[in-house]
C-alpha positions in Angstrom: 5.3 21.4 -82.0 8.1 23.7 -82.9 10.3 20.9 -84.2 13.0 21.6 -81.5 14.1 18.5 -79.7 14.8 18.8 -75.9 18.3 17.8 -75.0 17.5 17.6 -71.3 17.4 14.0 -70.3 16.1 12.9 -66.9 19.7 12.7 -65.6 20.5 16.1 -66.8 17.3 17.5 -65.2 18.4 16.2 -61.8 21.9 17.7 -62.2 20.4 21.1 -63.3 18.0 21.1 -60.3 21.0 20.3 -58.0 23.0 23.1 -59.5 20.1 25.6 -59.0 19.8 24.6 -55.4 23.5 24.8 -54.8 23.5 28.3 -56.4 20.9 29.4 -53.9 18.0 29.8 -56.2 15.0 30.0 -53.9 11.6 28.6 -54.5 8.7 30.6 -53.2 7.3 29.3 -49.8 4.1 27.4 -49.9 1.2 29.3 -48.4 0.4 26.4 -46.1 3.7 26.7 -44.2 3.6 25.4 -40.7 5.9 28.0 -39.3 4.1 30.3 -36.8 4.0 34.0 -37.6 6.1 36.3 -35.4 4.3 37.3 -32.2 4.9 39.3 -29.1 3.2 39.1 -25.8 3.2 40.7 -22.4 1.8 40.4 -18.9 1.4 42.3 -15.7 4.8 41.2 -14.5 7.4 42.5 -12.1 8.3 46.1 -11.7 11.4 45.9 -14.0 9.0 44.8 -16.8 7.2 48.1 -16.3 10.6 50.0 -16.4 11.3 48.2 -19.7 7.8 49.1 -21.0 8.4 52.7 -20.1 11.8 53.0 -21.7 10.7 51.3 -24.8 7.7 53.5 -25.3 9.6 56.7 -24.1 12.5 56.2 -26.5 10.1 55.7 -29.4 8.1 58.8 -28.4 11.1 61.1 -28.2 12.7 59.6 -31.3 9.6 60.1 -33.5 9.2 63.8 -34.5 5.6 64.9 -34.2 4.7 62.5 -31.4 3.1 65.5 -29.6 2.6 65.1 -25.9 3.2 61.4 -25.8 6.5 61.7 -23.9 4.7 63.8 -21.2 1.8 61.4 -21.1 4.1 58.5 -20.6 5.9 60.3 -17.8 2.5 61.0 -16.1 1.5 57.4 -16.3 4.8 55.6 -15.3 6.5 58.1 -13.0 5.6 59.3 -9.5 4.7 63.0 -9.1 7.7 63.5 -6.9 10.1 62.1 -9.6 8.4 64.3 -12.3 9.2 67.3 -10.1 12.8 66.2 -9.6 13.3 65.7 -13.3 11.9 69.1 -14.2 14.4 70.8 -11.8 17.3 68.6 -13.2 16.3 69.3 -16.8 16.1 73.1 -16.2 19.7 73.0 -14.8 21.2 70.6 -17.3 19.2 71.4 -20.5 18.8 67.7 -21.2 16.3 64.9 -20.9 16.2 63.7 -17.3 14.7 60.3 -18.1 17.6 59.6 -20.5 20.2 61.8 -18.7 21.2 63.1 -22.2 20.5 65.7 -24.9 20.2 63.0 -27.5 18.2 59.8 -27.9 19.8 56.4 -27.6 19.6 53.8 -30.4 18.7 51.0 -28.0 18.0 50.2 -24.3 18.1 47.2 -22.1 16.7 46.7 -18.6 18.0 44.3 -16.0 16.3 43.5 -12.7 18.2 44.4 -9.5 17.7 44.1 -5.8 14.6 44.8 -3.8 14.0 46.0 -0.3 12.1 48.4 1.9 9.2 48.6 -0.5 11.3 49.4 -3.6 13.1 47.5 -6.4 16.0 48.8 -8.5 16.6 48.1 -12.2 19.6 48.9 -14.3 18.9 50.5 -17.6 21.6 50.4 -20.2 21.3 53.0 -23.0 23.2 52.4 -26.3 24.7 55.3 -28.1 26.7 55.6 -31.3 26.9 53.2 -34.2 26.3 49.4 -34.2 30.0 49.0 -35.0 31.2 51.2 -32.2 28.5 51.4 -29.5 29.0 53.2 -26.2 26.8 52.7 -23.2 25.5 54.7 -20.2 23.9 53.0 -17.2 21.1 54.3 -15.1 19.8 53.0 -11.8 16.0 53.2 -11.8 14.0 52.8 -8.6 10.4 51.6 -8.6 7.9 51.5 -5.8 6.7 47.9 -5.3 3.2 48.9 -4.1 2.4 51.1 -7.2 5.1 49.8 -9.6 5.7 53.4 -10.6 9.2 54.7 -11.2 10.2 56.9 -8.3 13.9 57.5 -9.0 16.4 57.8 -11.9 20.1 58.4 -11.5 23.3 57.6 -13.2 24.8 54.3 -12.0 27.8 54.8 -9.9 
């Protein structure tokens, strides 16, 4: 023993523990926590889910420098040949990305289901620009073919 007498009585120990808790001192989590780890899932859902899948992957691909041909490959998989031709013409005239209808890349996107009819369904894509404190938005109307679930039209929402 060092000869030093502890001055922490059981009552003082309880008060000290309460003060530590109130001060926000954290205790490491126990490895056997019952909380489930984060998870994501997906399914072969409606056409607007495919639009969301496309915009999520496409924004990532054009954001990441060095992603190579991924943007082109995504277009080939998700877009009809006719739309790819229309986008190429639009992009040559506008000098911008036809999928995003912009020269820059948005910071976020959101897809909302719309109406369906005559073998098509329409979704609204909201693209977020600017800072989190001062976001601005542009909206696109995206047409998908119900039979193939491929995107067959992209235009600014009027």
